[in-house]
Rosetta silent file (secondary structure, phi, psi, omega in degrees, C-alpha in Angstrom):
SEQUENCE: XXXXXXXXXXXXXXXXXXXXXXXXXXXXXXXXXXXXXXXXXXXXXXXXXXXXXXXXXXXXXXXXXXXXXXXXXXXXXXXXXXXXXXXXXXXXXXXXXXXXXXXXXXXXXXXXXXXXXXXXXXXXXXXXXXXXXXXXXXXXXXXXXXXXXXXXXXX
SCORE:     score description
SCORE:     0.000 S_00000001
   1 L     0.000  137.750 -179.288    0.000    0.000    0.000 S_00000001
   2 E  -113.284  135.975 -176.718    1.258    3.465   -0.918 S_00000001
   3 E  -120.671  161.655  165.824    0.383    6.556    1.098 S_00000001
   4 E  -136.525  126.451 -176.550    0.598   10.321    0.908 S_00000001
   5 E  -105.735  140.709  179.924    0.349   12.205    4.210 S_00000001
   6 L   -77.610  178.102 -172.181   -0.803   15.791    4.542 S_00000001
   7 L   -59.525  -23.602 -176.689    1.145   18.580    6.251 S_00000001
   8 L   -88.504    2.301 -172.504   -0.192   17.732    9.714 S_00000001
   9 L  -125.777   38.717 -179.200    1.054   14.128    9.670 S_00000001
  10 H   -62.531  -42.606 -179.996    4.839   14.314    9.333 S_00000001
  11 H   -68.428  -38.787  175.837    5.574   12.066   12.303 S_00000001
  12 H   -60.607  -42.925  178.750    3.041    9.491   11.118 S_00000001
  13 H   -57.646  -44.223  179.046    4.734    9.501    7.700 S_00000001
  14 H   -61.383  -44.667 -179.625    8.107    8.760    9.349 S_00000001
  15 H   -63.970  -42.226  179.164    6.664    5.861   11.379 S_00000001
  16 H   -63.770  -38.161  176.603    4.974    4.380    8.336 S_00000001
  17 H   -62.541  -43.926  178.856    8.234    4.607    6.403 S_00000001
  18 H   -62.582  -25.508  176.598   10.054    2.815    9.214 S_00000001
  19 L   -85.631   -0.427  174.996    7.414    0.100    8.928 S_00000001
  20 L    98.098    5.783 -178.477    8.231   -0.247    5.232 S_00000001
  21 L   -90.283  132.894  176.191    5.340    1.655    3.658 S_00000001
  22 E   -67.233  106.478 -173.008    5.986    3.910    0.676 S_00000001
  23 E  -131.864  110.295  175.116    4.774    7.195    2.191 S_00000001
  24 E   -78.747  142.883  174.981    5.116   10.595    0.556 S_00000001
  25 E  -141.653  115.190 -179.541    5.162   13.613    2.834 S_00000001
  26 L  -125.676   95.881 -172.280    5.208   17.096    1.400 S_00000001
  27 L   -63.369  -23.346 -176.595    4.594   19.617    4.205 S_00000001
  28 L  -104.549   16.021 -175.225    4.058   22.605    1.904 S_00000001
  29 L   -82.587  143.484  176.556    1.747   20.960   -0.621 S_00000001
  30 L   -77.921  159.760  178.824   -1.703   22.376   -1.392 S_00000001
  31 H   -60.675  -40.076 -179.061   -4.785   20.195   -1.011 S_00000001
  32 H   -66.153  -39.670  178.016   -5.412   20.248   -4.757 S_00000001
  33 H   -68.439  -38.716  177.710   -1.822   19.155   -5.504 S_00000001
  34 H   -60.182  -46.250  177.141   -2.041   16.469   -2.813 S_00000001
  35 H   -60.490  -44.922 -178.908   -5.190   15.103   -4.464 S_00000001
  36 H   -62.402  -46.148  178.652   -3.599   15.220   -7.895 S_00000001
  37 H   -61.734  -42.545  179.864   -0.468   13.377   -6.698 S_00000001
  38 H   -59.657  -43.252 -179.690   -2.567   10.771   -4.925 S_00000001
  39 H   -70.439  -44.363 -178.812   -4.529   10.078   -8.081 S_00000001
  40 H   -63.160  -37.773 -174.256   -1.508   10.143  -10.416 S_00000001
  41 L  -105.465   10.436  179.722    0.545    7.813   -8.208 S_00000001
  42 L    51.499   56.595 -179.485   -2.296    5.657   -6.891 S_00000001
  43 L  -112.505  147.739  177.804   -1.678    6.687   -3.276 S_00000001
  44 E   -91.101  127.223 -176.413   -4.024    6.539   -0.312 S_00000001
  45 E   -83.995  132.410  171.312   -4.345    9.924    1.437 S_00000001
  46 E  -111.176  124.494 -172.553   -3.821   10.215    5.180 S_00000001
  47 E  -146.490  158.968  170.152   -5.138   13.512    6.478 S_00000001
  48 L  -112.211    1.814 -175.194   -6.362   15.467    9.479 S_00000001
  49 L   -90.586  114.565 -178.903   -8.124   17.933    7.174 S_00000001
  50 H   -68.975   -9.742  177.466  -11.903   17.508    7.136 S_00000001
  51 H   -54.795  -33.341 -177.678  -11.964   19.301    3.764 S_00000001
  52 H   -68.216  -16.989  176.970  -11.489   15.906    2.078 S_00000001
  53 H   -64.825  -23.721 -176.013  -14.887   14.805    3.373 S_00000001
  54 H   -97.691   -0.163 -179.401  -16.428   17.168    0.791 S_00000001
  55 L   -78.339  120.446 -177.018  -14.454   16.035   -2.261 S_00000001
  56 L   -69.998  143.750  176.260  -16.893   14.361   -4.645 S_00000001
  57 L    56.402   30.920  177.117  -16.190   10.862   -5.936 S_00000001
  58 L  -130.230  119.930 -175.858  -13.111   10.466   -3.789 S_00000001
  59 L  -123.409   -7.350 -174.368  -12.930    7.712   -1.204 S_00000001
  60 L   -85.936   62.419  176.904   -9.229    6.850   -1.013 S_00000001
  61 E  -149.835  160.112  175.160   -8.437    8.719    2.171 S_00000001
  62 E  -130.709  124.738  177.049   -8.429    8.207    5.905 S_00000001
  63 E   -84.377  115.611 -178.313   -9.243   11.013    8.306 S_00000001
  64 L   -87.881  131.015 -176.259   -6.834   10.674   11.235 S_00000001
  65 L   -98.280  -37.492 -172.595   -8.264   11.728   14.590 S_00000001
  66 L   -76.642  153.938  171.639   -5.461   11.319   17.128 S_00000001
  67 L   -91.247  -17.818 -176.350   -2.630   13.756   17.833 S_00000001
  68 L   -84.775  122.747 -176.914   -0.393   10.928   19.080 S_00000001
  69 H   -57.692  -37.664  179.104    1.781    9.407   16.299 S_00000001
  70 H   -68.442  -38.955  176.172    1.589    5.872   17.718 S_00000001
  71 H   -67.858  -32.003  176.018   -2.186    6.102   17.977 S_00000001
  72 H   -64.306  -42.069  176.666   -2.220    7.443   14.415 S_00000001
  73 H   -59.175  -44.268  179.209   -0.332    4.335   13.272 S_00000001
  74 H   -60.931  -41.183  177.320   -2.942    2.238   15.062 S_00000001
  75 H   -58.085  -45.006 -179.213   -5.743    4.142   13.301 S_00000001
  76 H   -64.941  -47.895 -177.585   -4.165    3.371    9.909 S_00000001
  77 H   -60.999  -44.546 -178.352   -3.502   -0.287   10.729 S_00000001
  78 H   -71.357  -45.028 -176.980   -7.011   -0.886   12.034 S_00000001
  79 H   -64.232  -35.342 -176.476   -8.874    1.075    9.349 S_00000001
  80 L  -102.200    5.467  177.095   -6.996   -0.604    6.495 S_00000001
  81 L    54.230   46.744  178.865   -6.763   -4.011    8.172 S_00000001
  82 L   -80.807  127.963 -176.454   -2.978   -4.195    7.877 S_00000001
  83 L  -106.314  -25.775 -177.509   -1.664   -7.443    9.364 S_00000001
  84 L  -140.883  155.529  173.261    2.063   -7.333    8.615 S_00000001
  85 E  -149.578  153.948 -177.052    4.805   -4.848    7.949 S_00000001
  86 E  -140.294  119.956 -179.474    8.447   -5.127    7.096 S_00000001
  87 L   -53.957  146.139 -179.957   10.982   -2.319    7.536 S_00000001
  88 L   174.599    8.611 -179.459   12.514   -1.103    4.321 S_00000001
  89 E  -125.716  147.883  176.675   12.097    2.663    3.822 S_00000001
  90 L   -73.134  129.721 -179.785   14.193    5.643    4.831 S_00000001
  91 L   -65.563  -27.926 -176.225   12.436    7.667    7.538 S_00000001
  92 L   -86.185  -43.742 -172.141   13.783   10.909    6.069 S_00000001
  93 L  -121.381   -5.579 -179.739   13.298   10.654    2.321 S_00000001
  94 L    78.125    6.851  177.692   11.162    7.526    1.724 S_00000001
  95 L   -67.876  161.958  179.321   13.948    5.885   -0.295 S_00000001
  96 E   -79.113  136.142  176.943   14.390    2.112   -0.333 S_00000001
  97 E   -91.438  139.782  177.582   16.832    0.687    2.210 S_00000001
  98 E  -126.326  145.190  179.264   19.346   -1.912    1.118 S_00000001
  99 E   -67.825  135.027  177.203   21.538   -4.109    3.263 S_00000001
 100 L   -79.748  123.550 -175.680   25.173   -3.010    3.325 S_00000001
 101 L   -72.457  -43.865 -178.972   27.253   -5.942    2.101 S_00000001
 102 L  -116.118  120.023 -179.624   30.568   -4.924    3.636 S_00000001
 103 H   -52.500  -36.446 -178.086   30.556   -3.285    7.059 S_00000001
 104 H   -58.454  -26.670 -178.868   33.698   -1.401    6.091 S_00000001
 105 H   -64.289  -19.271 -178.324   31.674    0.580    3.522 S_00000001
 106 H  -113.422   10.009 -176.925   29.955    2.559    6.308 S_00000001
 107 H   -50.001  -46.194 -176.562   32.921    3.041    8.661 S_00000001
 108 H   -88.982    5.704 -176.661   33.041    6.815    8.129 S_00000001
 109 H  -108.761   -5.557 -179.304   29.251    7.202    8.042 S_00000001
 110 L  -132.487  158.535  176.013   28.366    6.049   11.571 S_00000001
 111 L   -58.779  149.225 -175.526   29.715    6.798   15.046 S_00000001
 112 H   -57.365  -43.478 -179.066   32.776    4.720   15.938 S_00000001
 113 H   -64.406  -31.194  176.403   31.038    2.872   18.808 S_00000001
 114 H   -69.554  -44.288  179.238   28.201    1.918   16.447 S_00000001
 115 H   -60.136  -41.406 -177.543   30.659    0.635   13.852 S_00000001
 116 H   -73.435  -28.547 -173.249   32.465   -1.429   16.462 S_00000001
 117 H  -107.479   -3.607  179.270   29.320   -2.874   18.076 S_00000001
 118 L  -118.628  145.947 -179.866   26.978   -3.422   15.126 S_00000001
 119 L  -113.044  -21.065 -176.026   27.304   -5.904   12.324 S_00000001
 120 L  -116.744  129.398  179.990   24.261   -5.176   10.190 S_00000001
 121 E  -132.629  148.694  172.718   23.599   -1.878    8.459 S_00000001
 122 E  -119.423  145.067 -179.311   21.015   -0.623    5.989 S_00000001
 123 E  -130.017  135.506  177.915   21.630    2.284    3.656 S_00000001
 124 E   -70.580  130.202 -179.368   19.116    4.444    1.827 S_00000001
 125 L   -75.259  -13.297  179.775   19.619    4.118   -1.912 S_00000001
 126 L   -97.875  -57.372 -173.982   18.419    7.710   -2.419 S_00000001
 127 L  -100.856  -11.839  177.010   19.871    9.942    0.305 S_00000001
 128 L    86.964    0.258  177.263   22.599    7.679    1.712 S_00000001
 129 L   -57.615  143.760 -179.927   21.377    7.655    5.343 S_00000001
 130 E  -111.483  136.773  179.655   22.654    4.645    7.252 S_00000001
 131 E  -121.975  150.210  177.320   20.508    2.684    9.710 S_00000001
 132 E  -148.445  162.238  178.133   21.449    0.049   12.268 S_00000001
 133 L   -76.084  110.429  179.703   19.789   -1.927   15.017 S_00000001
 134 L  -133.183 -177.226 -176.760   20.151    0.257   18.072 S_00000001
 135 H   -63.180  -34.325  179.769   18.318    0.999   21.276 S_00000001
 136 H   -63.629  -39.290  179.303   16.090    3.598   19.553 S_00000001
 137 H   -71.110  -38.696  177.745   14.817    1.027   17.060 S_00000001
 138 H   -63.503  -44.074  178.845   14.256   -1.557   19.790 S_00000001
 139 H   -64.221  -40.057  177.216   12.282    0.946   21.873 S_00000001
 140 H   -59.413  -47.790 -179.665   10.261    1.931   18.793 S_00000001
 141 H   -61.869  -43.894  179.936    9.392   -1.699   18.100 S_00000001
 142 H   -61.933  -46.902  179.983    8.423   -2.358   21.725 S_00000001
 143 H   -62.784  -44.228 -179.627    6.212    0.724   21.892 S_00000001
 144 H   -64.080  -42.634  178.847    4.654   -0.053   18.535 S_00000001
 145 H   -63.916  -36.099  175.608    3.979   -3.671   19.495 S_00000001
 146 H   -62.157  -43.148 -178.349    2.301   -2.442   22.682 S_00000001
 147 H   -69.927  -43.562 -175.432    0.087   -0.141   20.630 S_00000001
 148 H   -83.880  -18.169  178.962   -0.666   -2.671   17.894 S_00000001
 149 L    53.832  -81.135 -174.762   -0.943   -5.641   20.245 S_00000001
 150 L   -80.385  -13.332 -176.978   -1.765   -8.472   17.785 S_00000001
 151 L   -98.052  131.096 -177.293    0.287   -7.162   14.844 S_00000001
 152 L  -121.438  138.004  176.728    4.002   -7.903   14.913 S_00000001
 153 E   -72.314  147.585  173.469    6.766   -6.456   12.745 S_00000001
 154 E   -86.566  142.384  177.797    8.846   -8.843   10.672 S_00000001
 155 L   -92.037    0.000    0.000   12.599   -8.633   11.221 S_00000001
């Protein structure tokens, strides 16, 4: 499933990307441009803007109610009946993450203690950001699993 999030849902967009969903986020986009992009790219709109309730012949959107990003993820998962997710997108740019084959390739791109203590790295094919399994990702998964309860991320 591919999403486009409106200006009020930047944190939700990041979480969805971390869960592997192709999620566009353009904070300065107009509603008309957002609609056009959604239609052109076959994307499902995530919004907090009730204006979309009045758009004729348009049903591919979800009105998000919560202010809490984790609860917003839960709203999306429940409304769209999502059962599984697999990390694979850059939280910053939405690019596809690829496994780094040789650890040495990221030596100068991560803190020294991370390089010494981690063996697996992912790199965004678009912006070059490097990701690794760290305490922040573990805490994110735990919190998300608490919120989602029956839905579990794939490793």
